[in-house]
N, C-alpha and C positions, 0 to 999 in steps of 0.2 A: 275306567279311568286310565288314561295313557301315561307313559313314563314322564313326559314333560310336566303334566299336571301334578304328579306325585312329587317331583323335584321342587316345584313351586310351593307346594303345601309344606314340604319339609323345611323350606327356608322361612316361610311366612309364620307358621305356627310358633316356632321358638321365639321369633321376634315379637309376636303379639303377647306371648306368655311373659317375655321379659319386660315389655311395656307395662303390662298389668302389675308386675311386681314392683316396677319403679313407682307407679301410682301408690301402691301399698306402702312402699318405703317412705314416701312423703307424708303418710298418715302417722308414721312413727317419729320422724324428724322432719319438720317443715323445711322447704327449700332454703329459706332465708337463714335458718340456724345452720343447716348443712354448709351453706356458702361461707359462714363465719368460721366453721371448722377448717375449711379449705384455706381460707385466708390466713388463719393463725397456725397452720400446720408447719412443722419444722422440716423444711425441704432439704436440709442436710441429711437427715436420717432417710428421707425418701430417696435421695440420690444414692446413698449407700446401698439401700435395698435394690435399686435398679442396677447398680454395679454388679451385685451378686447374680441378678437375673441375666445380665449380659454374659457373665462368665458361664452360666449354665447353658446358654444357647451356643456359645463357642465350643464348649466341651461336647455338646451333642453333635455339632458339625464334625468335630475331630473324631468322635467315637464311631461315626458312620463309616469311616475308612476301614475299620476293622471288620466290618460286614462285607464291604465291597472288594477288599484286596484278595480274598480267596477265590473270587470269581475272575480275577485278572484285571480289575479296574482300579486305577489310582487317580481319582479326581483331584483337581486343585482345591486346596483348602478354602480359598475365597469363594469358589462356586458352591462348595458344600455349605458354607456358612450362609451365603445369600439364599440358597434354596431352603434352608431351615427357617430363616426369617420370613421368607415369602410364604412358607407353609403356615406359620403362625398367623400371618396377616390374612390369608385367605380363610382360615378357620373362623375368624371373627364374623365374616359374612355368611359363609356356608359351612356349617359344622361338618367335620371329618373330611372336607374337601382339600384341606391343606396337605394331607399325605399324597394325594393325587398330584397336586401342583409341585411338590418336592420331587417326585419321581419324574414328572414331565420336564422340569428344569434340567435335571441331570441327563435325561434322554436327549434334550436339544443341544446342550452345551458340553457334555462329556461323552456323548455316544454310548451311554449305558442303557441297554434295553429297558423299556418302561416296566415290564413284568418283573425283571430282576431287581430293579431299584425299589419298586413297590414292595416286593417280598421282603427285602431287608428292613424296610420301614415297619412292616407288620411285626417282624421279629424284635425290633427295637421297642415297639409298643408293649410286647409281651414282657420284656425286661422291665419296662416302666411300671407295668401292672404289678409285677412281683415286688418292686420297691414300695409301691403304695400299700400293698398288703403287709409288708414288713414294718412299715411305719405304723400302720394300724395295730399290728401285733405288739410293737414296743409300747405304744400308747396304752393299750389294754393292760399290759404288765405294770407300767409305771403308775397308772391310775386305777388299779384293780379295786382297792378299798373304796375309793371315791365312787366308782361306777356301781359297785355292789350296794353302797349306801343310797345312791341315787335311785337305783332300781327298787330298793325296799320302800323308799319314800313315795315314788311315783306309781308303782305297780303293785297289784295284789299278788302275793306269792302263789296262791292257787291258780290264778290266771297264767302266771309264768310257767308253772309246771304243765298245765294243759296246753299252752302254746308250744312248749318244747316238744311235748309228746306228739302234737299235730305235725310239727315241722319234721320230726324224725320219721314218722309214718309216711307223711307226704313225700319226704326226700327219698325214702326207700322205693316207693312206687314210681316216682319220677325217674330214679336211676334205672329201674327195670324197663320203663317205657323208652328211655333214650337208648339204652343198650340194644334193644330189639328193633329199633326204628330203622326202616329202609327208605323212608321218604318223608317229605314235609318238614315241619319244625323240629321234630325229634332228630332227624338226620342232620339238619343244620347245626343243632346243638352238639351232636356227637362229633361232627367234623371240626367244630370250633374247639372243643376240648382236645381233640386229637392234634390240631394245629398248635394249641397252647403247649401241650406236652412236647411236641417235636421242636417248637421254638426254644423252650427251656433247655432241652437236652443239646440242641445245636450250639447254644452258647458255651456249654462246658466242653464241647468237642472242638471248639474254635481254636485255631493255632495261637491267636493273641487273646485268649480268654481273660487273662488277668488284667491287661490294660483296659479291655472292654468293661470288665466288672468295676475296675477303679473309676472309670469315667461315669459309669451308671450311678455309683454311689455318690460321686462328686456332684453330678447334676442335681440329684435330689437333696443333697446337703445344701447346695446353693439355693434351691427352692425354699427350704425351711429357713435358711439365713435371710433370704429376701423378705420373708414374712415377718421374722423376728425383728429385723433391723428397722422395719417401718413402724412398729408399735410405738416407740418413743416420739414419733412425729405428732401424735395427738397428745397434747399436754395433759398430764395427770392420769393417763391410762395405765393402769397396773394390771397385768395379766400373768397368772402363774404359768410355769413351764408346761404343765399338763393342759392348761387352757390354750396355750399357743399351738400345741400339737393337735388338739381336737379342732381348733379353729382352722388350722391349715388343712386338715383332712376334709372338713365340711366345705371349705372353699374350693378344694380340688374337685370334689364331686359336683359342686354347683356349676363349674366350668363345662363339665360334660353334659349338663342338662339344658343349658341355654347357650346362645351364641357368645362364647367367651365369658359366660357367667353374668351376662347383662341382667340387672335387676335382682338376681338370685344371690350373687356372691356376697353383697353386704349383709343380706338377711341371714344367710347361712352362717357367716362368721359371727355375727352378733348373737345368733341363737346359741352357738357354741360357747361364746364368752359368758353369756348370762348364766349358763349352768354353773359357772365358777364364781358367781356373785359379782361379776363386772357389770356396771350400769349399762342399760340398753342404749341410751343416746350416744355416748362416746364410742361404744362398740360398733354401732351402726355407722357412725362417722368414719371410724377406722376402716371398716370394710369398704366403704365408698371411696376413701382416699386410696386404699390399697388397690382396688379394682381399677380406678382411674389411672393410677401410675402404671400398672401393668399394661393396660390397654393403650395408653399414650406411647409407651415404649414400643409395643408391637406395631402400632400404626406408623410411628416415625421410622423405625429401622426397617420394617417391612416395605414401606413406601419407597425409602431410599434404595432398598435392594432391587426393586423393579427398575429403577433408573440406572443403578450401577452395573447390573448384570450384563447388558449389552456393551457398556463402556469397558468392562474388564475382559470382554471376549471379542474385541474388535476383529480379530482374525476370523471369527465365526460369522 
């Protein structure tokens, strides 16, 4: 199988998977009913959520300069912002290709070598990964009693103990395997972990580490606020704070699984909400509205960015 075929498969399979999930979604909530939810949604709250989303994108564009400045590059903020928006847009079609497009834009319009630009984006992703783990940790602490009770209701304690024992033993042997690996998958995992550690430590060695950390926290706070602000858009939807956090985490992971979370995002969010006793139909409707709003924002601003980029760089 050549590289081109592999690339096509990587694009088609997530789309097919997402299409199948949309079909399954319509078995939970008929298209006509879902359309009624869209018609009756409060678009003021949706607009507020999108405002928080836009702030997160602008903050991400501004944060990028703290990674590039030590290398001697000071790109224009407008180019940084347009590159970020184009990256999100490209990710809708080809997962994880947005990072490549971001680096390419800066290489073309700011003369930043592709490898250096891409390296800073990878370091950014490491910071974002840490923030996701922190949010998961906070959620586990806040909802500790609820999670323990849920586990007791859904799982057999004996099976939990056996599962933990298997995970610990398996983790130990996996650690030994990765540590001794000199080729293949084990070496890739070892290099990934090494890069992760280097990326984290580089953040704290950065000259402007505190502004970088502030913007990182701000970006993720805006993500959560965007999610929270959109909930009142669905009339009568009541979600506890713990449910909001769990739903946000579930939606975040779904975006990584399919192209922009197509099909999976509403199901993941609804699945999280129903754990807290929220009815399935309005939960699914909310997930659909939330996904549609995010996707529309990315398509609109990403498409405009393609048009504005050459206009804002006429000299180039």
